[in-house]
Short mmCIF file of the C-alpha atoms (twelve columns), coordinates in Angstrom:
data_MODEL
# 
_entry.id   MODEL 
# 
loop_
_atom_site.group_PDB 
_atom_site.id 
_atom_site.type_symbol 
_atom_site.label_atom_id 
_atom_site.label_alt_id 
_atom_site.label_comp_id 
_atom_site.label_asym_id 
_atom_site.label_seq_id 
_atom_site.Cartn_x 
_atom_site.Cartn_y 
_atom_site.Cartn_z 
_atom_site.pdbx_PDB_model_num 
ATOM 1   C CA . MET A 1   -0.151 -0.010  -0.032 1 
ATOM 2   C CA . SER A 2   1.584  3.254   -1.245 1 
ATOM 3   C CA . ARG A 3   -0.551 6.305   -0.482 1 
ATOM 4   C CA . PRO A 4   0.099  9.880   -1.055 1 
ATOM 5   C CA . ARG A 5   1.737  11.315  2.019  1 
ATOM 6   C CA . PRO A 6   1.091  14.973  3.539  1 
ATOM 7   C CA . SER A 7   4.665  15.989  3.145  1 
ATOM 8   C CA . ASP A 8   4.482  15.497  -0.561 1 
ATOM 9   C CA . GLU A 9   2.016  18.464  -0.477 1 
ATOM 10  C CA . LEU A 10  3.308  20.740  2.196  1 
ATOM 11  C CA . SER A 11  6.027  23.532  1.882  1 
ATOM 12  C CA . LEU A 12  9.345  23.023  3.550  1 
ATOM 13  C CA . LEU A 13  8.628  25.644  6.135  1 
ATOM 14  C CA . LYS A 14  5.278  24.049  7.277  1 
ATOM 15  C CA . LEU A 15  6.874  20.623  7.579  1 
ATOM 16  C CA . VAL A 16  9.718  22.044  9.869  1 
ATOM 17  C CA . ARG A 17  7.069  23.915  11.838 1 
ATOM 18  C CA . ALA A 18  4.977  20.600  12.335 1 
ATOM 19  C CA . ASP A 19  8.299  18.915  13.592 1 
ATOM 20  C CA . ILE A 20  9.042  21.459  16.230 1 
ATOM 21  C CA . GLU A 21  5.364  21.537  17.352 1 
ATOM 22  C CA . ALA A 22  5.520  17.878  17.989 1 
ATOM 23  C CA . THR A 23  8.308  18.391  20.396 1 
ATOM 24  C CA . THR A 24  6.831  20.934  22.443 1 
ATOM 25  C CA . HIS A 25  3.664  21.576  24.948 1 
ATOM 26  C CA . PRO A 26  0.287  22.452  23.314 1 
ATOM 27  C CA . ASN A 27  0.283  25.846  24.731 1 
ATOM 28  C CA . PHE A 28  3.750  26.590  22.420 1 
ATOM 29  C CA . ARG A 29  1.737  25.991  19.151 1 
ATOM 30  C CA . ARG A 30  -0.715 28.804  20.084 1 
ATOM 31  C CA . TYR A 31  2.109  31.446  19.631 1 
ATOM 32  C CA . SER A 32  2.231  34.007  17.032 1 
ATOM 33  C CA . THR A 33  4.421  33.480  14.057 1 
ATOM 34  C CA . GLY A 34  6.992  35.517  15.166 1 
ATOM 35  C CA . ARG A 35  7.147  34.472  18.626 1 
ATOM 36  C CA . PHE A 36  7.015  30.814  17.494 1 
ATOM 37  C CA . TRP A 37  10.066 31.081  15.609 1 
ATOM 38  C CA . ARG A 38  12.145 32.870  18.089 1 
ATOM 39  C CA . ARG A 39  11.568 30.015  20.489 1 
ATOM 40  C CA . ALA A 40  11.542 27.400  17.831 1 
ATOM 41  C CA . PHE A 41  15.289 28.876  17.130 1 
ATOM 42  C CA . PHE A 42  16.525 28.032  20.391 1 
ATOM 43  C CA . LYS A 43  14.788 24.467  20.484 1 
ATOM 44  C CA . LEU A 44  16.923 23.865  17.163 1 
ATOM 45  C CA . LEU A 45  19.987 25.301  18.576 1 
ATOM 46  C CA . PHE A 46  19.841 22.961  21.775 1 
ATOM 47  C CA . SER A 47  18.121 19.811  21.014 1 
ATOM 48  C CA . PRO A 48  19.853 17.357  18.661 1 
ATOM 49  C CA . ASN A 49  16.701 15.291  18.213 1 
ATOM 50  C CA . VAL A 50  15.041 18.549  16.595 1 
ATOM 51  C CA . ARG A 51  18.173 19.242  14.527 1 
ATOM 52  C CA . VAL A 52  18.555 15.950  12.926 1 
ATOM 53  C CA . VAL A 53  14.771 15.882  11.671 1 
ATOM 54  C CA . ILE A 54  15.331 19.494  10.399 1 
ATOM 55  C CA . THR A 55  18.461 18.309  8.558  1 
ATOM 56  C CA . TYR A 56  16.515 15.333  7.059  1 
ATOM 57  C CA . ARG A 57  13.798 17.878  5.682  1 
ATOM 58  C CA . VAL A 58  16.369 19.907  4.069  1 
ATOM 59  C CA . GLY A 59  18.406 16.621  2.847  1 
ATOM 60  C CA . HIS A 60  15.000 15.206  1.366  1 
ATOM 61  C CA . TRP A 61  13.998 18.713  -0.314 1 
ATOM 62  C CA . LEU A 62  17.535 18.499  -2.106 1 
ATOM 63  C CA . ALA A 63  17.194 14.798  -2.790 1 
ATOM 64  C CA . GLN A 64  13.645 15.549  -4.611 1 
ATOM 65  C CA . HIS A 65  15.490 18.364  -6.637 1 
ATOM 66  C CA . GLY A 66  18.146 16.436  -8.047 1 
ATOM 67  C CA . LEU A 67  20.767 17.068  -5.394 1 
ATOM 68  C CA . LEU A 68  21.101 13.635  -3.754 1 
ATOM 69  C CA . PRO A 69  24.827 13.749  -3.334 1 
ATOM 70  C CA . VAL A 70  24.594 16.934  -0.959 1 
ATOM 71  C CA . ALA A 71  21.602 15.111  0.743  1 
ATOM 72  C CA . LEU A 72  23.713 12.432  1.525  1 
ATOM 73  C CA . ILE A 73  26.296 14.593  3.068  1 
ATOM 74  C CA . LEU A 74  23.611 16.215  5.207  1 
ATOM 75  C CA . ARG A 75  22.740 12.972  6.465  1 
ATOM 76  C CA . THR A 76  26.087 11.927  7.323  1 
ATOM 77  C CA . HIS A 77  26.443 15.361  9.366  1 
ATOM 78  C CA . GLY A 78  22.784 14.500  10.895 1 
ATOM 79  C CA . ILE A 79  24.507 11.020  12.124 1 
ATOM 80  C CA . ARG A 80  27.721 12.439  13.361 1 
ATOM 81  C CA . LYS A 81  25.768 15.445  15.491 1 
ATOM 82  C CA . SER A 82  22.691 13.262  16.943 1 
ATOM 83  C CA . GLY A 83  23.284 9.586   16.317 1 
ATOM 84  C CA . ALA A 84  20.290 9.079   14.100 1 
ATOM 85  C CA . GLU A 85  20.105 8.260   10.436 1 
ATOM 86  C CA . LEU A 86  17.086 9.681   8.500  1 
ATOM 87  C CA . ASN A 87  17.800 8.588   4.874  1 
ATOM 88  C CA . PRO A 88  16.752 11.822  2.676  1 
ATOM 89  C CA . LEU A 89  14.950 9.009   0.117  1 
ATOM 90  C CA . ALA A 90  12.455 8.177   2.977  1 
ATOM 91  C CA . LYS A 91  9.306  9.803   2.767  1 
ATOM 92  C CA . ILE A 92  7.972  10.994  6.173  1 
ATOM 93  C CA . GLY A 93  4.990  13.063  6.933  1 
ATOM 94  C CA . PRO A 94  4.720  16.199  9.092  1 
ATOM 95  C CA . GLY A 95  5.169  16.024  13.011 1 
ATOM 96  C CA . LEU A 96  7.923  13.438  13.266 1 
ATOM 97  C CA . TYR A 97  9.067  13.299  16.833 1 
ATOM 98  C CA . LEU A 98  12.218 11.584  18.040 1 
ATOM 99  C CA . ALA A 99  12.008 11.091  21.930 1 
ATOM 100 C CA . HIS A 100 15.907 10.283  21.878 1 
ATOM 101 C CA . SER A 101 17.620 10.366  18.708 1 
ATOM 102 C CA . VAL A 102 20.633 8.021   19.249 1 
ATOM 103 C CA . GLY A 103 20.327 4.945   17.268 1 
ATOM 104 C CA . VAL A 104 17.321 5.731   15.369 1 
ATOM 105 C CA . GLY A 105 17.673 4.506   11.465 1 
ATOM 106 C CA . VAL A 106 15.050 5.078   8.706  1 
ATOM 107 C CA . GLY A 107 15.890 3.485   5.349  1 
ATOM 108 C CA . ALA A 108 15.780 4.556   1.849  1 
ATOM 109 C CA . TYR A 109 12.558 2.683   0.987  1 
ATOM 110 C CA . VAL A 110 10.341 3.828   4.107  1 
ATOM 111 C CA . GLU A 111 7.178  5.903   4.247  1 
ATOM 112 C CA . ILE A 112 6.309  7.399   7.742  1 
ATOM 113 C CA . GLY A 113 2.945  8.964   8.211  1 
ATOM 114 C CA . ALA A 114 2.000  12.284  10.106 1 
ATOM 115 C CA . ASN A 115 2.598  12.640  13.773 1 
ATOM 116 C CA . CYS A 116 4.571  9.560   14.528 1 
ATOM 117 C CA . THR A 117 7.084  8.924   17.603 1 
ATOM 118 C CA . LEU A 118 10.267 7.177   17.378 1 
ATOM 119 C CA . HIS A 119 12.125 6.399   20.518 1 
ATOM 120 C CA . LEU A 120 15.739 5.540   21.151 1 
ATOM 121 C CA . GLY A 121 17.247 2.871   19.025 1 
ATOM 122 C CA . SER A 122 14.309 2.192   16.892 1 
ATOM 123 C CA . VAL A 123 15.004 0.926   13.320 1 
ATOM 124 C CA . ILE A 124 12.833 0.952   10.445 1 
ATOM 125 C CA . GLY A 125 13.965 -0.756  7.039  1 
ATOM 126 C CA . PRO A 126 12.551 -2.079  3.651  1 
ATOM 127 C CA . GLN A 127 12.777 -5.730  2.535  1 
ATOM 128 C CA . THR A 128 15.811 -5.623  0.144  1 
ATOM 129 C CA . HIS A 129 16.221 -9.375  -0.666 1 
ATOM 130 C CA . GLY A 130 14.555 -11.203 -3.131 1 
ATOM 131 C CA . GLY A 131 13.325 -10.679 -6.663 1 
ATOM 132 C CA . GLY A 132 11.407 -7.294  -7.850 1 
ATOM 133 C CA . GLY A 133 13.490 -4.828  -5.974 1 
ATOM 134 C CA . PRO A 134 13.057 -3.378  -2.740 1 
ATOM 135 C CA . GLN A 135 9.587  -3.613  -1.033 1 
ATOM 136 C CA . ARG A 136 8.614  -0.369  1.049  1 
ATOM 137 C CA . THR A 137 7.879  -0.511  4.603  1 
ATOM 138 C CA . VAL A 138 5.017  2.046   5.345  1 
ATOM 139 C CA . ILE A 139 4.192  3.562   8.539  1 
ATOM 140 C CA . GLY A 140 0.655  4.936   8.900  1 
ATOM 141 C CA . ASP A 141 -0.298 8.271   10.859 1 
ATOM 142 C CA . ASP A 142 0.051  8.571   14.685 1 
ATOM 143 C CA . VAL A 143 2.086  5.563   15.322 1 
ATOM 144 C CA . PHE A 144 4.276  5.099   18.231 1 
ATOM 145 C CA . ILE A 145 7.312  2.962   17.889 1 
ATOM 146 C CA . GLY A 146 9.163  2.026   21.313 1 
ATOM 147 C CA . THR A 147 12.716 1.885   22.366 1 
ATOM 148 C CA . HIS A 148 14.981 -0.528  20.262 1 
ATOM 149 C CA . ALA A 149 12.019 -1.956  18.222 1 
ATOM 150 C CA . VAL A 150 12.914 -3.032  14.573 1 
ATOM 151 C CA . VAL A 151 10.340 -2.925  11.876 1 
ATOM 152 C CA . VAL A 152 11.670 -4.674  8.790  1 
ATOM 153 C CA . GLY A 153 10.720 -6.501  5.801  1 
ATOM 154 C CA . GLY A 154 8.369  -4.273  3.318  1 
ATOM 155 C CA . VAL A 155 5.572  -4.359  6.190  1 
ATOM 156 C CA . THR A 156 2.665  -1.828  6.724  1 
ATOM 157 C CA . ILE A 157 1.733  -0.783  10.380 1 
ATOM 158 C CA . GLY A 158 -1.861 0.664   10.539 1 
ATOM 159 C CA . ASP A 159 -2.762 4.126   11.774 1 
ATOM 160 C CA . GLY A 160 -2.387 4.768   15.389 1 
ATOM 161 C CA . ALA A 161 -0.612 1.274   16.149 1 
ATOM 162 C CA . VAL A 162 1.997  0.988   18.847 1 
ATOM 163 C CA . ILE A 163 4.998  -1.008  18.581 1 
ATOM 164 C CA . GLY A 164 6.314  -1.754  22.127 1 
ATOM 165 C CA . ALA A 165 9.862  -1.688  23.100 1 
ATOM 166 C CA . ASN A 166 12.244 -4.483  21.787 1 
ATOM 167 C CA . ALA A 167 9.675  -5.825  19.445 1 
ATOM 168 C CA . VAL A 168 10.503 -7.268  16.125 1 
ATOM 169 C CA . VAL A 169 7.802  -6.580  13.573 1 
ATOM 170 C CA . MET A 170 8.061  -8.579  10.276 1 
ATOM 171 C CA . ARG A 171 4.257  -8.709  9.311  1 
ATOM 172 C CA . ASP A 172 1.709  -6.206  8.848  1 
ATOM 173 C CA . VAL A 173 0.121  -4.571  11.931 1 
ATOM 174 C CA . GLU A 174 -3.459 -3.853  11.876 1 
ATOM 175 C CA . PRO A 175 -4.555 -0.026  12.768 1 
ATOM 176 C CA . TYR A 176 -4.564 0.607   16.565 1 
ATOM 177 C CA . THR A 177 -3.179 -2.431  17.728 1 
ATOM 178 C CA . VAL A 178 -0.456 -2.722  20.296 1 
ATOM 179 C CA . VAL A 179 2.104  -5.457  19.536 1 
ATOM 180 C CA . SER A 180 5.279  -6.347  21.533 1 
ATOM 181 C CA . ALA A 181 7.782  -8.886  21.945 1 
ATOM 182 C CA . SER A 182 10.104 -10.696 19.315 1 
ATOM 183 C CA . PRO A 183 8.715  -11.760 16.974 1 
ATOM 184 C CA . ALA A 184 5.821  -9.094  17.530 1 
ATOM 185 C CA . ARG A 185 2.489  -10.271 18.697 1 
ATOM 186 C CA . THR A 186 -0.677 -8.532  19.244 1 
ATOM 187 C CA . VAL A 187 -1.053 -7.592  23.172 1 
ATOM 188 C CA . GLY A 188 -4.178 -5.415  22.976 1 
ATOM 189 C CA . GLN A 189 -5.893 -2.591  20.874 1 
ATOM 190 C CA . ARG A 190 -5.392 1.216   21.356 1 
ATOM 191 C CA . SER A 191 -8.620 3.411   21.363 1 
ATOM 192 C CA . VAL A 192 -9.466 5.074   18.006 1 
ATOM 193 C CA . SER A 193 -9.960 8.677   20.114 1 
# 
């Protein structure tokens, strides 16, 4: 399943604002544009998890405009400064929140929806083995991926799903389902609200 992502339609500035808003208290979002950007500057200055997401956004924009080598240099800079690898060829929706950036890895053939949270050491990659080229891994909107969780194999994670800490997901996960363990098993349901 490959559906158009909001990140393809939003401007770079709106994506950056959504990513910064995802890391802040709801009251922060009510500020005027000028006051928001003043506070966002300091968030960007002192928070490596915010910096790497913004670096990804710029790199993704460059990759879309034919400057992939420059985008890959930015990716390398992001890895060195934050410990997270967000491949510029991945498609990530607005509002990405890296709770702790160290060890987070997002591969090239990955699509992540809006308002997703990735924790320390979570890895999301495509299925690259077998014929027919790589199979995309698709993460829905409002998905929570816990510490050291691994999602691989060209799977689809439904909207609102929760992937528990240390889970290894190699099969599709239904929307609003909570999975945990290795290999991942359903342990509950999340309310749709």
